N, C-alpha and C positions, 0 to 999 in steps of 0.2 A: 493501550500502550501509546505513547505519543513521542514523536521524534521532535527533538529540541532544535530550534533554528536560531542560534545565537548570533543575531545581525544586527543588534541594536547599536553596537559601538561603530561597526563599520558604516552604518548608515548615517551617524552623527557625524563622522569624520568626513564623508562624502559630502553631506549638506553643508558643513562649516565650510570645506575646501570650495564648494560650489559657490558659495555666498560671497567669498573673497576673489574668485577667478572669474572671469567672463568669457572664457574661450568655450567653443563649442564642444569641445570633447568633454570638458568638466560637466557642461549642462546635459550634454546627451547621456554622459556616464551616471549622473545622478538621478536623472528620469527613468533610465533603463533599470538601475540598480533598485529603486523604489518599486517599480513594477515587479521585479524578479523577487523582491523580498515578499510581496503579497503573494505571488504564485507559489514560492517557497513554503509560506505558512499555510496556503490551502492545501497544497500537497501533502504536508506534514499531518495536518488534521485528518485528511481521508485515508492517509496511510495507516495511522493509528487507528482509525474506525474499522477500515478492512481488516487488519491483524486481529483486532477483538472479534469481529464476526468469524474470521476463519478459526479461532479458537472455541468459540461458542458451538459453532457447528460441527468442528471434531468431537467435542465432548459429547454432543447429541447423537453424533455417529456412533460412538463408542459405546454409549449408553443402549443404543439400538442393537448392537453386536452382542451386548451382554444379553438383552432379552430375547434375540436370536437363539443363543445358546441355552437358555434356559428352558425355552419352548422345545429344544432338541432333546434336552434331559427329560423332560416331561413326556415327550413323544416316546423315548426310551423305555421309561418306567410303565408307561401305559401297554407298550408292546410286550413287556415281560408279564404284565397282569392280564394278556390277551384281552384288550380293549381297542379293537381296530377303528370304531367310530372317532374315540378320542386321538388315536395317532392320526387318522386322516385330518381331524381340525387342526391339531398341532402342527402338521405339515403345511396345510393352507396358510395358517398365521405366519409360519416362517417366511412364506414366499413374500408376503407383504412387509414384513417387518425388515427382511434382507434389501427390499426394494427402497424403502425409506432410508436405510442405514447407507446403501450405495449413493442416494441423493444426496444426503447431508454430507457424505465424503467428498463429493464431486463439488458441492457448493463451497466447502471450506478451502478446496484446492483453488478454486476460481478466486475466492476471496483473497487468499495468500498470493496469487500472482497479481492482483490488483495492488495489493500492499507493496510487492516488490517493485513494480513498475513506478508507483508513486514515490517509493523510497528512492529510487533512483533518480527521479526528477527533483527532488530535493536536494540531493547531492549535487547534481549538475547546476541547479539554481545558485546553490552556495558557492561553488567554485566560480561561476560567472560572476557573481558580485564580488568575489576576491579579486578576479582579473580586472574588473571595472576599477576597483580601488587601486589596483597597481598601474593602471592605465592613466588614472588622474593624479596619482602621487609622482609617478614618474614622467608624466606627459609624453607616454609613447602609445600611439594609436593603435600599434598591432595587437597590443594586450585588449584593446577594446573589440577589435575585430575577432580575437579569439573568444573574448566574452560572448559576442553575439553568436558565434558558431556554438559554442558550449550550451548558450541558452535555447537556441533552436532544437537541438539533441533534448534538453529538458522539456521543451515543448512537446517533442514526439512522446518521450515517456510519459508526460503528464497526460497528453490526451489518451494514450494507449491505455493508462490506467483505468479509465472509465468506458473505453470501447470494447474492452475485452469481452 
């Protein structure tokens, strides 16, 4: 699962405007938007990666829980056949299988949280780039300030996505 970051046209418009204007807001905005576009692309790539990892680990966890249930059924059958040694073996195997299933579930949840954090970062970077475009096109610096604030929040979620 990959998150799209459709920023090419915005980048082209900002670059075009930056080439024809020589004021500092345009120059700073163009540089900042290019930097944010790179961060958005990296965030999107890793958000997709972590979503895929979460899905794979959840499937593996489900497989382990099915295996756990199968061992429980075998233990019940062995108990009916009065085979206490087999019952004991199946119960021991169930303990290990349960542990593995719980680990896979925890890993899946962890990767899903990473995905969510990075997806939030992508959104904040995209909104920041849009604010930069508004600042440049309207020549209003307060939109550039807002973009800087939003990009700081984006950086927070970006870093958080890797440090969880």
